[in-house]
N, C-alpha and C positions, 0 to 999 in steps of 0.2 A: 663821421670822420673827425670832426673837431673834438669830440669827446676823447678819441684816441690821442690826438695831438696834445690836449690839455693834460691827459693822464701821463703821457710820456714826459712832457715838460716838468710835471710835478715830481715824478720819480727821479729824473736827472737832477733837478734842483735839490731834492732831499739828499741824494747821494753826494752832492757837492757841499752839503751843509747849509744851503740857503733855504732854511725851513719855512720862513714866512712866504717866500716866493712859491715854495712847493705847495703849501697849504692853499694859497690863492689859486694856483692852477688846478688843484684837485677840487676846490670849491666849484670852479667852472665846469669841470668834468662831471661831478655828481649832480649838478643842476640839470644836466642834459640826460643823465641816466641814473636816477636815484636808487635803482635796485641793482646796480652793478657791484657785485661783491668784491671784485678786484680793486675797484676804486676805493671802496670802504676799507679794504685791507691796507691799501697804500696810505689812506688817511690815518688809520690806526698806527701805522709805522711812524708817520710824521709826528703825531701827538706823543708817541713814546720817546722819540728823539728830542722833542721839546721838553721832556720831563713831566708831561701831563699824563700820569698813569690812569687817572679816571677817564679822561677823554679818549685815551687809547683803548681802554677796555670797552667803552661805549661803542666806538666805531667797530671794534673787533666783534662784539656781540651782534651788531647789525649784519656784518659780513657773514658770520657763521649761520645766522638765521636764514639767510638767503642761500648759502652754499656751505654745507657742513664740512666740506673738504678744507676750508680755510682754518678749521680748528687745528690742523696738523701742519700748517705752514711754518 
């Protein structure tokens, strides 16, 4: 349940432009569920919004390796 809370907080923070807060929440979420592709995808989005293309690509590759459907998100 906490994973979902941290994920939700991360996405809300990212949508509000609070990218450091978003990353911090998503760090807590992924620590609880390291193979959750949706969290990895959210982390890729945050890295992209931060201008970190390499970090975004890395997170996206992890998400797609777990769930290929994220290739088309």
